[in-house]
C-alpha positions as CSV (number, residue, x, y, z in Angstrom):
1,M,28.5,39.7,96.7
2,L,31.9,40.3,96.0
3,A,31.5,42.8,93.9
4,F,29.1,44.4,96.4
5,S,31.8,44.3,99.3
6,F,34.5,45.9,97.2
7,T,32.2,48.2,96.8
8,V,31.6,49.1,99.7
9,V,34.6,49.3,101.5
10,M,36.2,51.4,98.2
11,A,32.9,53.5,99.0
12,A,33.5,54.0,102.6
13,G,36.8,54.6,102.2
14,C,36.6,58.3,100.7
15,A,34.1,59.6,102.7
16,K,36.2,62.7,104.1
17,A,37.6,65.4,101.5
18,P,40.8,65.1,100.7
19,V,43.9,67.1,102.4
20,F,46.4,67.8,99.1
21,T,50.2,68.4,100.0
22,L,53.4,68.6,97.9
23,M,53.9,65.9,95.5
24,E,57.2,63.8,96.2
25,T,60.5,65.2,95.4
26,P,61.3,63.7,91.4
27,A,64.4,61.8,91.2
28,I,65.9,64.1,89.0
29,Y,66.5,67.1,92.1
30,H,67.4,64.2,94.3
31,K,70.8,65.3,96.4
32,A,70.1,68.8,94.4
33,A,71.6,68.2,91.0
34,V,69.9,69.7,89.6
35,D,67.8,73.1,90.3
36,P,64.9,74.0,87.9
37,F,64.3,77.0,89.7
38,A,68.1,78.5,88.9
39,H,66.7,81.0,86.1
40,L,63.5,82.3,88.0
41,D,62.6,85.3,88.0
42,P,62.8,87.6,91.6
43,I,59.5,87.6,91.1
44,L,58.6,84.4,90.2
45,R,59.6,82.9,93.1
46,G,56.8,82.5,95.6
47,T,54.6,80.3,97.6
48,V,51.5,81.5,95.7
49,V,51.2,80.4,91.7
50,S,48.3,80.2,89.3
51,V,46.9,78.3,87.0
52,F,44.3,78.4,84.4
53,Y,41.3,75.8,84.3
54,A,38.3,74.5,81.5
55,T,35.8,72.8,83.5
56,N,31.9,71.8,82.6
57,R,31.6,70.8,86.0
58,Q,27.8,72.8,87.2
59,P,29.1,76.2,89.2
60,R,27.7,75.5,92.5
61,D,25.2,78.5,95.2
62,S,27.8,80.5,95.7
63,G,26.4,81.0,99.0
64,A,26.8,77.0,100.2
65,G,30.7,77.3,100.6
66,G,33.4,75.3,99.5
67,L,34.0,75.0,95.7
68,P,32.9,76.5,93.3
69,Y,32.1,74.1,91.1
70,G,30.3,70.4,91.9
71,N,30.0,67.1,90.9
72,A,26.9,67.8,88.4
73,K,27.9,68.2,84.4
74,D,27.6,71.5,82.2
75,K,27.1,71.9,78.8
76,V,29.2,75.4,78.4
77,L,32.9,75.1,78.9
78,K,33.8,77.5,82.5
79,L,36.8,79.1,81.7
80,G,39.2,80.8,83.8
81,I,42.0,81.1,86.5
82,A,42.7,80.0,90.1
83,T,45.0,80.9,92.4
84,L,47.1,78.4,94.7
85,R,49.3,78.7,97.7
86,F,52.2,75.6,98.2
87,G,52.1,75.8,102.4
88,D,50.5,78.5,104.4
89,E,50.8,82.0,104.7
90,N,54.5,81.8,107.0
91,F,55.7,79.6,104.4
92,S,58.4,81.7,102.4
93,W,59.7,80.8,99.5
94,E,64.0,79.2,101.0
95,E,61.7,77.1,102.9
96,L,59.3,75.9,99.7
97,Y,62.4,75.7,97.6
98,A,64.1,73.2,100.3
99,A,61.4,71.2,100.3
100,S,61.2,71.0,96.0
101,I,64.4,69.9,96.2
102,A,64.7,67.4,99.1
103,P,64.5,63.5,98.6
104,E,62.7,63.4,102.5
105,R,61.1,66.2,104.0
106,D,60.2,66.6,107.7
107,Y,56.9,67.9,107.0
108,P,54.4,67.9,104.9
109,V,53.3,70.9,102.6
110,P,49.4,71.4,101.9
111,I,47.9,72.8,99.1
112,S,45.7,75.3,99.5
113,L,43.2,76.8,96.8
114,L,43.1,80.6,97.3
115,D,40.7,82.3,94.8
116,C,39.3,81.2,92.0
117,D,38.1,83.7,88.9
118,Q,36.0,82.7,85.5
119,L,37.0,84.6,82.7
120,A,34.5,83.1,80.0
121,K,32.4,80.4,78.9
122,L,33.4,78.2,75.7
123,P,30.4,75.9,74.1
124,E,31.2,73.0,73.8
125,D,30.2,72.7,70.5
126,F,33.6,75.2,68.9
127,R,34.9,74.9,66.2
128,S,37.8,76.7,65.3
129,A,37.5,75.9,61.4
130,A,34.0,77.5,61.9
131,R,35.4,80.6,62.2
132,Q,33.7,81.7,64.4
133,V,33.6,86.1,66.5
134,L,34.9,85.6,70.2
135,T,33.4,86.9,72.7
136,A,35.0,89.9,74.8
137,E,35.7,87.6,77.7
138,Q,36.6,84.7,75.3
139,Q,39.6,86.8,74.3
140,D,40.6,88.0,77.5
141,F,41.2,84.6,78.5
142,A,43.2,83.7,75.0
143,A,45.4,86.8,75.9
144,A,45.7,86.1,79.5
145,I,47.1,82.9,78.6
146,N,49.4,84.3,75.8
147,M,50.6,86.9,78.8
148,Q,52.0,84.1,80.4
149,L,52.9,82.7,77.8
150,A,55.2,85.6,76.0
151,V,57.4,85.1,79.8
152,A,57.2,81.5,79.9
153,Q,60.9,79.3,79.5
154,D,59.1,77.2,77.8
155,K,56.5,78.6,75.5
156,E,53.8,75.9,76.0
157,I,50.5,74.6,77.5
158,M,50.5,71.2,79.4
159,V,46.3,70.6,79.7
160,Y,45.8,67.9,82.9
161,V,42.8,65.3,82.7
162,H,42.1,63.9,86.4
163,G,40.9,60.7,87.4
164,T,37.8,59.5,88.7
165,K,37.4,59.7,92.5
166,V,38.1,63.6,92.6
167,D,36.1,67.4,93.3
168,F,37.4,70.4,90.7
169,L,40.2,70.8,93.9
170,N,42.1,68.1,92.5
171,S,42.7,68.8,88.8
172,L,44.3,72.9,90.0
173,V,46.7,70.7,92.4
174,I,48.2,69.0,90.0
175,T,48.4,70.7,87.4
176,A,50.6,73.4,90.0
177,E,52.8,71.0,91.3
178,V,53.5,68.9,87.6
179,D,53.9,72.9,86.8
180,H,55.9,73.5,89.9
181,F,58.5,70.8,89.2
182,A,58.8,71.7,85.6
183,G,60.5,74.9,86.7
184,R,57.6,76.7,86.8
185,D,58.2,76.8,82.8
186,F,55.3,76.4,80.8
187,V,51.3,77.5,81.3
188,G,49.4,74.8,83.2
189,I,46.0,74.3,82.4
190,G,43.6,71.7,84.5
191,F,40.2,70.5,82.6
192,A,37.6,69.3,85.4
193,W,35.5,66.7,84.2
194,P,32.8,66.4,86.3
195,S,33.5,63.4,88.7
196,H,31.8,62.5,92.1
197,Q,34.0,62.1,94.9
198,N,33.0,58.4,95.5
199,I,34.2,55.6,93.6
200,F,30.8,53.4,93.9
201,F,29.8,56.4,91.0
202,Y,32.2,55.3,88.6
203,L,32.2,51.6,89.5
204,L,27.9,51.5,88.2
205,G,29.0,53.5,85.7
206,Q,28.0,57.1,85.7
207,D,31.0,58.5,86.0
208,V,31.7,56.5,83.3
209,T,29.3,58.1,81.3
210,L,30.3,61.3,82.3
211,A,33.8,60.8,81.1
212,K,32.2,59.8,77.6
213,D,29.7,62.5,77.7
214,S,32.9,65.7,78.9
215,S,35.4,64.7,75.3
216,Q,33.4,67.2,73.4
217,A,34.2,70.4,75.9
218,L,37.8,68.8,76.1
219,R,38.0,68.8,72.2
220,A,36.5,72.4,72.0
221,L,39.0,73.1,74.4
222,L,41.7,71.5,72.3
223,E,40.6,73.8,69.2
224,F,40.2,76.9,71.1
225,L,44.0,77.0,72.3
226,A,45.4,76.0,68.9
227,A,43.2,79.2,67.2
228,H,43.5,81.9,69.7
229,T,47.1,80.8,71.6
230,T,50.2,82.0,70.8
231,A,51.8,78.0,71.9
232,R,53.9,76.9,70.4
233,R,52.9,73.2,71.3
234,I,49.7,71.6,73.4
235,N,50.7,69.0,75.5
236,L,47.9,66.7,77.0
237,L,48.8,64.5,80.3
238,S,45.5,62.7,81.4
239,Y,45.3,60.0,84.1
240,S,43.4,57.4,84.7
241,A,39.6,57.8,83.7
242,G,40.3,61.0,82.0
243,A,42.1,58.8,79.7
244,R,38.7,57.8,78.6
245,V,38.2,61.7,78.5
246,A,40.7,62.4,76.2
247,S,41.5,59.4,74.0
248,K,37.9,60.0,73.0
249,A,37.4,63.7,72.3
250,L,41.3,63.0,70.3
251,H,39.4,60.5,68.1
252,E,35.7,63.4,67.3
253,L,38.4,66.0,66.9
254,R,40.6,63.7,64.2
255,S,37.1,62.8,63.0
256,A,36.1,66.2,62.6
257,Y,39.0,67.0,59.9
258,P,38.9,63.8,58.0
259,F,40.7,64.8,55.0
260,H,43.4,66.7,56.7
261,S,46.7,64.7,56.4
262,P,48.8,63.8,59.7
263,E,51.1,66.2,59.0
264,D,48.1,69.2,58.1
265,L,46.8,68.0,61.2
266,R,50.2,68.3,63.4
267,Q,50.6,72.0,62.4
268,T,47.2,73.0,62.6
269,F,46.8,72.1,66.5
270,R,50.7,71.9,67.4
271,L,49.5,68.8,70.0
272,G,52.9,67.9,71.2
273,S,53.8,65.0,73.9
274,V,50.2,63.0,74.7
275,I,50.8,61.1,77.4
276,F,48.3,58.7,79.2
277,A,49.6,57.5,82.4
278,A,47.8,54.6,84.4
279,A,45.1,54.8,81.8
280,D,41.8,53.2,82.7
281,V,40.6,52.5,79.2
282,P,39.9,49.5,77.5
283,I,42.4,47.7,75.0
284,E,40.2,47.2,72.3
285,T,39.1,50.9,72.4
286,F,41.8,52.9,73.1
287,H,43.5,50.6,69.7
288,Q,40.3,51.9,67.8
289,R,41.2,55.3,69.1
290,L,45.0,55.4,69.0
291,P,45.5,55.9,64.7
292,A,43.2,59.0,65.1
293,I,45.8,59.7,68.2
294,S,48.9,59.2,66.2
295,D,47.9,60.8,63.7
296,L,47.5,64.4,66.2
297,S,50.6,64.0,67.9
298,Q,54.1,64.6,67.8
299,Q,54.2,61.4,70.0
300,V,52.2,59.5,72.6
301,V,52.7,57.4,75.5
302,V,51.3,55.3,77.9
303,T,52.5,54.4,81.1
304,V,52.6,50.3,82.5
305,S,53.5,48.9,85.4
306,D,52.2,45.2,86.8
307,H,50.8,45.5,89.3
308,D,47.6,49.0,89.6
309,P,45.1,47.8,91.7
310,A,43.0,50.3,90.7
311,L,43.2,48.7,86.8
312,L,43.1,45.1,87.8
313,A,39.9,46.0,89.9
314,A,38.1,48.1,87.0
315,E,38.3,44.9,84.4
316,K,37.3,42.5,87.2
317,Y,34.4,44.4,88.0
318,M,33.2,47.1,85.3
319,G,34.2,44.8,81.9
320,G,35.7,45.9,79.0
321,G,38.9,43.4,79.4
322,A,42.4,44.6,80.5
323,R,43.6,48.6,80.5
324,I,46.1,49.8,79.1
325,G,47.6,50.4,81.7
326,V,48.9,47.3,82.4
327,E,51.6,46.0,81.4
328,S,50.4,42.7,79.4
329,A,48.8,45.8,77.6
330,G,51.8,46.0,75.5
331,L,52.0,43.1,74.1
332,W,48.7,44.0,72.1
333,E,49.4,47.2,71.7
334,L,53.3,46.7,69.8
335,Q,51.1,44.4,68.1
336,L,48.7,47.6,66.6
337,L,51.9,49.4,65.7
338,K,52.6,47.1,63.1
339,A,49.6,46.8,61.6
340,E,49.1,50.0,60.9
341,K,52.4,51.3,60.8
342,I,52.6,53.8,63.6
343,T,55.7,55.3,64.6
344,N,55.0,57.7,67.3
345,F,53.9,55.3,70.1
346,E,56.0,54.8,73.2
347,V,55.2,52.4,76.4
348,V,57.3,53.1,79.7
349,D,57.2,50.2,81.2
350,L,57.7,51.0,84.9
351,S,58.2,47.5,86.4
352,L,60.2,45.7,84.0
353,N,63.6,45.4,85.5
354,Q,62.5,45.3,88.8
355,E,65.0,42.8,89.8
356,G,67.4,44.9,88.4
357,R,66.6,47.8,90.6
358,G,65.8,46.1,93.8
359,F,62.7,47.1,93.4
360,D,58.9,47.7,92.0
361,I,57.0,50.6,90.7
362,V,53.3,50.4,91.7
363,G,50.4,51.3,92.9
364,H,47.8,53.8,90.6
365,H,49.0,56.7,91.8
366,Y,52.3,55.6,90.7
367,W,53.2,58.6,87.7
368,Y,53.7,61.5,90.3
369,R,54.0,59.8,93.5
370,H,56.9,58.1,93.0
371,P,59.9,60.1,92.5
372,W,61.6,58.1,89.1
373,A,57.5,58.0,87.9
374,S,57.3,61.7,88.3
375,S,60.8,62.2,86.6
376,D,59.9,61.2,83.3
377,I,56.6,62.6,83.0
378,V,58.3,66.3,84.6
379,L,61.3,65.7,81.7
380,L,58.8,64.7,78.9
381,L,56.5,67.6,79.6
382,R,59.2,70.3,79.4
383,T,61.4,68.5,76.6
384,N,58.8,66.4,74.5
385,A,62.3,64.5,73.9
386,P,61.8,60.8,72.8
387,P,62.6,58.2,75.6
388,H,66.4,57.3,74.4
389,R,67.3,61.4,75.5
390,R,65.8,61.1,78.6
391,G,67.4,58.7,80.7
392,L,65.4,55.1,79.9
393,S,66.4,52.3,78.7
394,P,65.2,50.0,75.7
395,A,63.7,47.0,76.4
396,E,64.3,44.2,74.1
397,M,61.0,44.8,72.3
398,E,60.9,47.4,70.5
399,G,58.2,50.6,71.6
400,V,58.9,49.9,75.2
401,F,61.7,51.0,77.8
402,Y,62.3,51.5,81.6
403,M,64.6,52.4,83.8
404,S,67.9,51.1,84.7
405,P,69.1,50.8,88.4
406,E,71.5,54.1,87.6
407,Y,68.0,56.1,85.9
408,P,69.1,58.8,88.1
409,Q,71.9,59.8,87.6
410,K,70.6,59.3,83.8
411,V,67.7,61.3,84.1
412,Q,70.3,63.8,85.7
413,E,72.0,63.9,82.5
414,A,69.5,63.8,80.5
415,V,68.2,67.1,82.4
416,R,71.9,69.1,81.8
417,R,71.8,67.8,78.0
418,E,68.2,69.1,76.9
419,L,67.9,72.3,79.2
420,G,72.0,73.2,79.1
421,D,72.4,76.0,81.0
422,S,68.5,77.4,82.3
423,W,68.2,74.6,85.2
424,L,71.2,74.8,87.0
425,K,73.4,73.3,90.3
426,P,72.6,75.6,93.1
427,K,76.4,76.2,93.4
428,K,76.0,77.7,90.2
429,R,72.7,79.6,91.2
430,R,72.3,83.3,89.9
431,D,70.3,85.6,92.5
């Protein structure tokens, strides 16, 4: 009865379509200490942005209105580009700029979808090793990405894998926000797997199955990007249930190349930072997959908190044991590191040292809603820097890092050190 009551309450709370607004300003930019937009070409200083997408959601009837893709799973991956707007049609770049460096805003900044253009399709059994001849449409998709990479400050791709209880648009919005606050410096791709907009489907296992079944599509996308784009690195950011998709996809990718050394894999697939934020993956499952993920990646990062209600509820009502996104999982993960001799793994504990800071970093959305947590994600994706160069402090336990009371100053210093003159203070801004 308790589980049923919980399900009803959660389901009732997600009946309305979400309204997307710009995430809080990362602490990096508070008090205008750093300007991530100083280097932007004037033509890029606008409120309309584009991001790429890849989805295995089935298309919706064009006459039905709303979003172009629904909640059912397709066996074909659709590749395209979407156009979004920050603010309404009267919102200016100057207003967006002010909102993007302000610690607090007088009003929310809405984000809306203007256009969605499907460019190509990709079978989920795509294998780069098979040397398949690309269709003209697939070539066009790769060329569009390469065109953006050619003018990007950071010649890298960021693939974002969303959590459950969201629609197709969510993956585009989060991708656009992270790219925006990273100075619009890399190429963002939202991977939209077919979750429903009701937590009921996840708790009863339907969306868990969809997450597992979407791993092949994500693996195909990563192989395609590695083989046909000029990206220097491909970074992967997964959140909540999206970590189930991402961890399984990487495990399958490693399994497809059993005779490749880790060095060969990293050179072939060019995976940089692989991030599991507030990840809803059972510890035992993740431990089985971590060696493969480590072999493929430059660095693997897991964020944890001591109070994530969604992950605690998942453990209680869905079984499978503790999730890797809870603070207590860190001990188990570090034991595995020693046993497997994994050296490119780190845990960012957002709750550690909360007494010294005077506050905890909690919830399930903290990685992009809390300005300290989002700062580390943004800097990590922009630079691929190790933790000691991102303003984080080492804990007594090796491999664990936390945010000290001086973190805002430390991360701002880290930005200046890592990015030099590419991100300038506003007073030195070149127009």
